[in-house]
C-alpha positions in Angstrom: -38.9 -29.1 39.1 -36.5 -28.7 42.0 -38.0 -26.3 44.7 -36.4 -24.4 47.5 -37.9 -24.7 51.0 -37.7 -22.8 54.3 -38.7 -23.7 57.8 -40.6 -21.2 60.0 -38.7 -20.3 63.2 -41.9 -21.0 65.2 -41.9 -24.6 63.8 -38.3 -25.2 64.9 -39.1 -23.7 68.3 -42.0 -26.1 68.7 -40.1 -29.1 67.4 -37.2 -28.6 70.0 -39.4 -27.2 72.8 -37.4 -24.0 73.0 -38.2 -21.2 75.2 -38.9 -17.7 73.7 -37.0 -15.3 75.9 -37.6 -12.4 73.6 -39.8 -12.4 70.4 -39.2 -10.1 67.5 -42.0 -8.1 66.2 -41.8 -10.3 63.0 -41.3 -13.6 65.0 -44.2 -15.3 63.2 -42.8 -14.4 59.7 -39.2 -15.4 60.3 -38.1 -18.4 58.2 -34.8 -20.3 58.2 -33.4 -20.9 54.7 -29.9 -22.5 55.5 -29.2 -25.8 57.1 -26.2 -24.7 59.1 -26.0 -23.4 62.6 -23.3 -21.0 63.8 -21.5 -20.3 67.1 -20.2 -16.7 66.8 -17.0 -17.2 68.6 -14.8 -15.4 66.0 -17.4 -12.7 65.6 -17.5 -11.9 69.3 -13.8 -11.3 68.9 -14.4 -8.9 66.1 -13.7 -11.1 63.0 -16.8 -10.8 60.6 -15.2 -12.0 57.3 -17.3 -14.8 55.8 -20.0 -14.3 58.5 -23.3 -15.9 57.3 -26.1 -13.8 58.9 -28.8 -16.3 57.5 -27.8 -18.8 60.1 -29.3 -19.4 63.5 -26.7 -18.2 66.0 -25.9 -20.4 69.1 -24.2 -19.1 72.2 -22.9 -21.8 74.6 -20.7 -21.8 77.7 -17.4 -20.8 75.8 -19.1 -17.7 74.2 -20.9 -16.8 77.4 -17.6 -17.1 79.3 -15.9 -14.9 76.9 -18.6 -12.2 77.1 -18.5 -12.3 80.9 -14.7 -11.3 80.9 -15.6 -8.1 78.9 -16.6 -4.8 80.7 -20.3 -3.8 80.4 -19.3 -1.2 77.7 -17.2 -3.6 75.7 -20.0 -6.3 76.0 -22.6 -3.9 74.6 -20.4 -2.8 71.8 -19.5 -6.3 70.8 -23.1 -7.6 70.9 -24.3 -4.6 69.1 -22.1 -5.2 66.2 -23.2 -8.9 66.2 -26.9 -8.2 66.3 -26.6 -5.5 63.6 -26.4 -8.2 61.0 -30.0 -9.1 61.9 -29.7 -12.9 61.9 -32.9 -15.1 62.3 -32.5 -15.7 66.1 -30.1 -16.2 68.9 -30.2 -19.4 70.8 -28.8 -19.8 74.3 -27.9 -23.2 75.3 -27.6 -24.9 78.8 -30.4 -22.5 80.0 -27.9 -19.7 80.0 -29.3 -16.5 81.4 -29.2 -13.5 79.0 -27.6 -10.4 80.4 -29.1 -7.0 80.4 -26.8 -5.9 77.6 -27.8 -8.8 75.3 -31.5 -8.2 75.9 -31.0 -4.5 75.3 -29.1 -5.0 72.0 -31.8 -7.8 70.9 -34.5 -5.2 71.6 -32.6 -2.4 69.7 -32.2 -4.6 66.6 -35.5 -6.6 67.0 -33.9 -9.9 67.1 -35.5 -13.1 68.7 -33.8 -14.7 71.6 -34.4 -18.4 72.4 -33.1 -20.7 75.1 -32.7 -24.5 75.5 -31.6 -26.6 78.4 -29.6 -28.9 76.1 -25.9 -29.0 75.9 -24.6 -26.8 73.0 -23.1 -29.6 70.9 -26.3 -31.8 71.4 -28.8 -29.0 70.4 -26.6 -27.8 67.5 -26.2 -31.2 66.0 -29.8 -31.9 66.4 -31.0 -28.7 64.8 -28.5 -29.2 61.9 -29.9 -32.7 61.2 -33.5 -31.3 61.4 -32.8 -28.4 59.0 -30.9 -30.7 56.6 -33.8 -32.9 56.2 -36.4 -30.0 56.0 -34.5 -27.9 53.6 -33.2 -30.6 51.3 -33.8 -30.2 47.6 -36.8 -32.3 46.5 -38.9 -33.4 43.5 -42.0 -35.4 43.1 -41.8 -38.5 40.9 -44.6 -40.9 39.7 -44.0 -44.5 40.7 -44.0 -46.8 43.8 -41.4 -47.0 46.5 -41.1 -50.1 48.5 -38.7 -51.5 51.2 -37.5 -54.8 50.1 -35.1 -56.7 52.3 -34.0 -53.3 53.7 -33.4 -51.8 50.2 -35.4 -48.9 49.0 -36.8 -50.0 45.6 -38.3 -47.3 43.4 -40.6 -48.7 40.7 -41.0 -46.5 37.6 -42.8 -47.3 34.4 -45.9 -46.6 32.4 -49.2 -46.1 34.1 -51.1 -49.4 34.3 -48.0 -51.7 33.8 -48.6 -53.3 37.2 -46.5 -51.3 39.7 -49.2 -51.2 42.4 -50.1 -54.9 41.8 -46.5 -55.8 42.4 -46.4 -53.5 45.5 -49.4 -55.3 47.0 -47.8 -58.8 46.3 -44.6 -57.5 48.1 -46.5 -56.4 51.0 -48.2 -59.8 51.3 -44.6 -61.3 51.2 -43.6 -59.2 54.3 -42.1 -56.2 52.7 -43.2 -52.5 53.4 -44.8 -49.8 51.3 -43.5 -46.3 51.5 -45.4 -44.6 48.7 -47.7 -45.4 45.8 -48.4 -43.2 42.7 -46.5 -40.0 43.9 -43.2 -40.0 45.7 -41.6 -37.1 47.3 -37.8 -37.4 47.0 -35.4 -35.5 49.0 -31.6 -35.2 48.5 -30.2 -35.4 52.0 -26.5 -35.6 50.9 -24.5 -35.7 47.7 -25.0 -39.4 47.5 -28.3 -40.1 49.2 -31.9 -39.8 48.4 -34.8 -40.3 50.7 -38.4 -40.9 49.4 -41.7 -40.5 51.3 -45.4 -40.2 50.4 -47.3 -36.9 50.4 -49.3 -36.9 53.5 -52.7 -36.8 51.5 -52.1 -40.1 49.8 -49.9 -41.8 52.5 -50.6 -45.6 53.1 -53.0 -45.8 50.1 -52.7 -47.9 47.0 -54.9 -47.7 43.8 -55.7 -51.0 42.2 -57.5 -50.9 39.0 -60.8 -52.8 39.2 -60.8 -52.7 43.0 -60.2 -49.1 43.8 -58.3 -47.4 46.8 -57.1 -49.6 49.6 -55.6 -48.6 52.9 -52.4 -50.8 53.3 -52.1 -50.0 57.0 -55.7 -51.0 57.8 -55.8 -54.1 55.5 -52.4 -55.6 56.2 -51.4 -53.9 59.6 -49.1 -51.0 60.5 -46.1 -53.3 59.9 -46.8 -53.2 56.3 -45.9 -49.5 55.9 -43.0 -47.2 56.4 -42.9 -43.3 56.6 -39.7 -43.0 54.5 -36.7 -44.8 53.1 -33.4 -44.2 51.3 -33.7 -44.9 47.6 -31.0 -47.5 46.8 -32.4 -49.0 43.4 -34.6 -47.9 40.6 -36.4 -50.6 38.6 -37.8 -49.4 35.3 -40.7 -51.7 34.3 -41.2 -51.9 30.6 -43.5 -54.1 28.3 -41.5 -56.9 26.6 -40.5 -56.0 23.0 -39.0 -58.8 21.0 -37.2 -56.1 18.8 -35.2 -54.8 21.9 -32.1 -56.3 23.2 -31.9 -56.8 27.0 -28.8 -57.3 29.1 -28.9 -60.9 30.0 -25.8 -61.1 32.1 -26.1 -57.8 34.1 -22.7 -56.6 33.2 -24.0 -53.2 31.9 -24.2 -50.7 34.8 -27.4 -48.5 34.4 -28.1 -45.5 36.5 -30.9 -43.0 36.8 -30.0 -39.4 37.6 -32.3 -37.9 40.3 -31.5 -34.5 41.7 -27.9 -35.1 40.6 -27.5 -38.4 42.4 -26.8 -41.4 40.3 -28.9 -44.3 41.5 -28.4 -47.9 40.2 -31.2 -49.0 37.8 -32.4 -52.2 36.4 -34.7 -52.4 33.4 -37.1 -55.3 33.6 -39.2 -56.3 30.6 -42.6 -57.8 31.6 -44.7 -60.3 29.9 -48.0 -62.0 31.0 -47.3 -64.5 33.7 -43.9 -63.1 34.8 -44.0 -62.7 38.6 -42.7 -59.2 39.1 -42.8 -59.3 42.8 -40.3 -62.3 42.9 -38.1 -60.5 40.4 -38.0 -57.3 42.5 -37.0 -59.3 45.6 -34.0 -60.9 43.6 -33.2 -57.4 42.4 -33.1 -55.9 45.7 -30.9 -58.7 47.2 -28.5 -58.5 44.2 -28.1 -54.8 44.6 -27.4 -55.4 48.3 -24.7 -57.9 47.3 -23.1 -55.6 44.8 -22.9 -52.8 47.5 -21.1 -55.4 49.7 -18.6 -56.0 46.8 -19.9 -59.2 45.2 -20.9 -59.2 41.5 -22.3 -62.5 40.2 -22.2 -61.3 36.6 -18.5 -60.5 36.9 -17.7 -63.8 38.7 -19.6 -65.7 36.0 -17.8 -63.9 33.2 -14.4 -64.6 34.8 -15.3 -68.2 35.3 -16.2 -68.6 31.6 -13.0 -66.8 30.6 -10.8 -69.0 32.7 -12.6 -72.1 31.1 -11.8 -70.9 27.6 -8.3 -70.0 28.5 -7.7 -73.6 29.8 -9.2 -75.0 26.6 -7.1 -72.8 24.4 -4.0 -73.8 26.4 -4.8 -77.5 25.9 -5.3 -77.1 22.2 -1.8 -75.3 21.8 -0.1 -78.1 23.7 -1.6 -80.8 21.5 
């Protein structure tokens, strides 16, 4: 199930060390629900079509300069109309000093006023990136997420098939664990997913017959990673002689996660098959494919050229 998320304004203030110039009476309950941040230039000029009052509003040097050119009465009327939309908060960048009219209108409409010493473009881009990650659609999936040669490999399959054991072998071979058992997956763009572990089980792996181990303690902090983009899904299944498996790799398989199509390999497992090595090869092969090289296609083209030459010789004879 996909959930919607919000970010408390207090959390944003703490994350970016913002100064609270004026706190609304409901300051502790204010939550941000959209990832975009707005600079109300057009609104100060009186154009409110398509105005999004759910966004954090930011005033920088340009907006402040425009307001200073207005008379005190015009400034009060302009700000009164803007603040009447009751947006979550107003942020002043570059340590701009709020004027009397601004503070009076903020008091009238009970709106929080914040301040930052950062340049406007810097603080705006940083807050948008922060909110984009915090508000991203997300789901939790069962599996194991590893970073293998820089590729985020998501292992899925039936419980007890050997995913955690393969993860430990990969860690021993120098790769890094992101999550075992439960993976929190966030959609950070239309084409990108990022996976991380719920805080409660972060760094832990369950091995049947041994129990719970702490990977960071046992193998060192270099064996773990907080989060990683998901580049490949590997579906581990028991070998079934009745099933037909793709032996050339020409069939493109995908798994749809939150509307993003992630490349997928289905790997049948039998006793004695080294899953860790197979996963390393799968990660490297996926990386090559992203760079434009496809070994299966090259092999097929080579076979076709070979048969074309043989047919040509036969016709000449």
